[in-house]
C-alpha positions in Angstrom: 26.6 9.6 -27.7 30.2 8.6 -27.3 31.4 7.7 -23.9 35.2 8.3 -24.3 36.8 9.8 -21.3 38.9 12.9 -22.2 42.0 13.8 -20.3 43.8 17.1 -20.5 47.5 17.6 -19.9 48.7 20.0 -17.2 50.0 23.2 -18.9 53.3 24.3 -17.2 54.1 27.9 -16.5 56.3 29.3 -19.4 59.8 30.5 -18.5 62.7 32.0 -20.5 64.1 28.5 -20.9 63.4 27.4 -24.6 62.8 23.8 -23.4 60.1 25.0 -20.9 58.5 27.1 -23.6 58.4 24.1 -25.9 56.6 22.0 -23.2 54.1 24.7 -22.6 53.4 25.0 -26.3 53.0 21.2 -26.7 50.6 21.0 -23.8 48.4 23.8 -25.1 48.4 22.2 -28.5 47.2 18.9 -27.0 44.4 20.6 -25.1 43.2 22.4 -28.3 43.3 19.1 -30.3 41.3 17.3 -27.6 38.6 20.0 -27.5 38.3 20.1 -31.3 38.5 16.4 -31.9 41.7 16.5 -33.9 43.6 14.0 -31.7 41.2 11.2 -32.8 39.2 11.6 -35.9 36.8 8.8 -34.8 35.8 10.5 -31.6 33.6 13.6 -31.5 35.1 16.6 -29.8 34.1 17.6 -26.3 32.2 20.5 -27.7 30.3 18.2 -30.1 29.5 15.7 -27.4 28.1 18.4 -25.1 26.0 19.7 -28.0 24.7 16.2 -28.8 23.8 15.5 -25.1 21.7 18.6 -24.9 22.3 19.1 -21.2 21.0 21.9 -19.1 21.7 23.1 -15.6 19.8 26.1 -14.2 19.6 27.7 -10.8 17.2 30.4 -9.7 17.8 32.2 -6.5 15.5 35.2 -5.9 13.7 37.2 -3.3 10.8 39.4 -4.0 7.6 41.0 -2.6 4.3 41.4 -4.5 1.3 43.0 -2.9 2.8 42.6 0.6 3.5 38.9 0.0 7.2 38.2 0.5 8.8 35.2 -1.2 12.2 33.6 -1.2 13.0 30.6 -3.4 15.8 28.5 -4.7 15.1 26.3 -7.8 17.7 23.9 -9.1 16.9 22.2 -12.4 19.0 19.7 -14.4 18.1 18.1 -17.8 19.8 15.7 -20.2 18.5 14.6 -23.6 19.8 11.9 -26.0 18.3 9.6 -28.6 14.9 11.4 -28.1 14.7 10.5 -24.4 14.8 13.2 -21.7 15.8 12.8 -18.1 15.5 15.6 -15.6 15.2 16.7 -12.1 13.9 19.8 -10.3 14.4 20.8 -6.7 12.3 23.7 -5.2 12.8 25.3 -1.8 10.2 28.1 -1.3 9.1 30.2 1.6 6.4 32.9 1.5 4.7 35.1 4.0 2.1 37.8 3.9 -1.7 38.6 3.8 -2.5 35.6 1.7 -1.0 33.2 4.2 2.3 31.6 5.2 3.9 28.5 3.8 7.2 26.7 3.3 7.7 23.9 0.9 10.4 21.6 -0.3 9.7 19.6 -3.5 11.7 17.2 -5.6 10.6 15.9 -9.0 12.5 13.4 -11.1 11.6 12.2 -14.5 13.2 9.8 -17.1 11.1 9.3 -20.2 7.6 8.4 -19.1 8.7 7.5 -15.5 8.1 10.2 -12.8 8.6 10.2 -9.1 9.1 12.8 -6.4 7.9 14.1 -3.0 6.8 17.3 -1.4 7.0 18.6 2.2 4.6 21.4 2.9 3.7 23.5 6.0 1.0 26.1 5.6 -0.9 28.6 7.7 -4.0 30.0 6.0 -5.5 33.5 6.5 -8.4 32.1 8.6 -5.9 30.8 11.1 -6.1 27.1 10.1 -3.0 25.2 9.3 -1.9 22.3 7.1 1.1 20.1 7.1 1.5 17.5 4.3 4.1 15.1 3.0 3.2 13.8 -0.5 4.9 11.0 -2.4 4.5 10.3 -6.1 5.7 6.9 -7.5 4.3 3.8 -9.0 6.3 1.7 -6.6 7.2 2.5 -3.0 9.6 0.5 -0.8 11.2 0.8 2.6 14.2 -1.2 3.7 15.6 -1.7 7.1 19.4 -2.5 7.0 19.3 -4.0 10.5 16.7 -6.7 9.6 18.2 -9.5 7.6 16.3 -12.5 9.2 19.5 -13.8 10.7 21.1 -14.1 7.3 24.4 -12.6 6.1 22.5 -11.0 3.2 20.0 -8.2 3.7 18.5 -5.7 4.3 14.8 -6.6 4.7 12.0 -4.9 2.8 9.7 -3.7 5.6 6.8 -2.8 3.3 6.1 -1.9 -0.3 3.4 -0.5 -2.6 3.1 -1.8 -6.2 0.3 -2.2 -8.7 -2.5 -1.3 -6.3 -1.3 -3.4 -3.3 0.2 -2.0 -0.1 2.0 -4.9 1.6 3.7 -5.1 5.0 6.4 -7.8 5.4 6.9 -7.5 9.1 4.6 -7.7 12.1 2.3 -4.7 12.4 1.2 -3.3 15.8 -1.7 -0.9 16.1 -2.2 0.9 19.4 -5.4 2.7 20.5 -8.9 2.0 19.3 -8.6 3.2 15.7 -9.3 -0.2 14.3 -12.5 -1.6 15.8 -13.2 -5.4 16.2 -16.1 -5.0 13.8 -13.9 -3.7 11.0 -14.7 -5.7 7.9 -14.8 -5.4 4.1 -18.1 -7.4 3.6 -20.9 -8.6 5.8 -24.1 -10.6 5.4 -26.8 -10.9 8.1 -29.9 -13.1 7.7 -32.6 -13.9 10.3 -35.8 -15.9 10.6 -38.0 -15.4 13.7 -40.5 -18.1 12.7 -40.9 -21.1 14.9 -40.5 -23.5 12.0 -37.5 -21.9 10.2 -36.0 -24.7 8.2 -32.6 -23.1 7.4 -30.8 -19.8 6.7 -28.5 -19.1 3.7 -26.0 -16.2 3.5 -24.3 -15.7 0.1 -21.0 -13.8 0.0 -18.4 -13.2 -2.7 -15.0 -13.5 -1.2 -11.6 -12.4 -2.3 -8.4 -14.5 -2.5 -7.1 -15.5 1.0 -10.1 -14.0 2.7 -10.8 -14.6 6.4 -14.4 -15.2 7.2 -15.9 -15.1 10.7 -19.3 -16.8 11.1 -21.8 -16.5 13.9 -24.8 -18.8 14.0 -27.6 -18.8 16.7 -30.7 -20.7 17.6 -32.8 -18.6 20.0 -34.4 -21.6 21.7 -38.0 -22.5 22.4 -38.5 -22.7 26.2 -42.3 -22.7 25.9 -42.7 -25.7 23.6 -42.0 -29.2 24.9 -40.7 -31.8 22.5 -40.2 -35.6 22.6 -37.3 -36.7 24.6 -35.6 -38.2 21.6 -35.4 -34.7 20.1 -32.6 -34.0 22.5 -30.2 -35.3 19.8 -30.9 -32.2 17.6 -27.8 -30.5 16.1 -27.2 -27.0 14.9 -25.3 -27.5 11.7 -23.1 -25.0 9.6 -22.1 -25.9 6.0 -20.7 -24.1 3.0 -21.5 -24.5 -0.7 -18.2 -23.8 -2.5 -17.8 -21.9 -5.7 -17.5 -25.2 -7.6 -20.8 -26.4 -6.2 -19.5 -28.9 -3.7 -20.7 -28.8 -0.1 -18.4 -28.7 3.0 -19.7 -29.3 6.5 -17.9 -26.8 8.8 -19.3 -27.5 12.2 -22.1 -29.3 14.1 -23.1 -28.2 17.6 -25.5 -30.0 19.9 -28.6 -27.9 20.6 -28.8 -27.1 24.3 -31.9 -28.4 26.1 -33.2 -29.0 29.6 -35.7 -31.5 31.0 -38.7 -30.8 33.3 -39.8 -33.8 35.2 -43.2 -34.3 37.0 -44.5 -37.2 39.0 -46.1 -38.7 35.8 -43.9 -37.4 32.9 -40.9 -35.5 31.7 -40.6 -32.8 28.9 -37.7 -31.7 26.8 -37.3 -28.0 26.1 -34.8 -26.4 23.7 -32.7 -23.4 25.0 -30.4 -20.8 23.4 -27.5 -22.3 21.4 -24.9 -20.6 19.3 -21.8 -21.6 17.2 -18.8 -19.6 15.9 -16.4 -20.6 13.1 -13.5 -18.9 11.3 -13.2 -19.9 7.7 -10.8 -19.4 4.7 -12.8 -20.4 1.7 -11.9 -20.4 -2.0 -12.3 -17.1 -3.7 -15.7 -16.5 -5.4 -19.3 -17.0 -4.5 -19.7 -19.0 -1.2 -23.0 -19.8 0.4 -23.1 -20.4 4.1 -26.1 -22.4 5.5 -27.3 -22.8 9.0 -29.9 -25.5 9.7 -31.2 -28.1 12.2 -30.5 -31.8 11.8 -31.6 -34.9 13.7 -35.1 -34.1 14.7 -37.9 -31.8 13.9 -36.9 -28.5 12.2 -37.4 -25.5 14.5 -36.4 -21.8 14.7 -35.9 -19.0 15.1 -32.4 -18.7 13.6 -29.7 -16.0 13.1 -26.7 -16.2 10.7 -24.0 -13.5 10.4 -21.1 -13.9 8.0 -18.3 -11.3 8.1 -15.3 -11.0 5.7 -12.5 -9.4 7.6 -10.0 -6.8 6.3 -6.8 -8.6 5.2 
């Protein structure tokens, strides 16, 4: 489609003066030639260009009542087509009331080829007395910009958050008030226990995503009823991770708590409750967390809880 900008001369009012009549006649001739394309044989006429563009503009304004249900609506629709591609937009503003319920809606739909976007605002009261209010957005990409946030730079504004290709991402701090998000909110969790007195170790296998945050809780319940040699007081509660590539990383060692009971002739060492906590950011993939005793005889019972937090 040609993009030539057409201009039309102003047609003066005719008078009895022959010169004025001549100017009026010349101006009318130029307008006709422009419309028909005679002023430039290489440029389609205005009429031809409008036909090629295949544009449409339609407005519906109506009020009607059917079976006691009254409706008022305004619908504006525009469409343009060229080179086999169609772009269009439709704006609907509708209100209806009657036995079947009451609702008002405002809807905008835009399309250009295969791309479609739009939104709808709806308020509805149903015959049973219940009500609904909805705001719907349709788009493959959603963005919100704040013109007052430019990170101290001359350029801006700042993109506050966006949605694209299945990811909804905030680019500014997020504050959540109330108790809607509980401390235990997680996307994956593994809990293993062994109540035996001779539990050698516990393993928790978890497949983590990229940039995952893992909270780990390990616990030794203690054995206050079994004495051990005094040299066993060097026992450690150890946490390690087998990485997706097979390598092993020691995360933390914690000394097992103990107490000593002395008599006139001897003294005994008893193990008491011990726990450790660790926050980890492992490589994505299969990670194996291991809780075990080192430096001394292996004893239980043990508890290991591995939690992958929501990002």
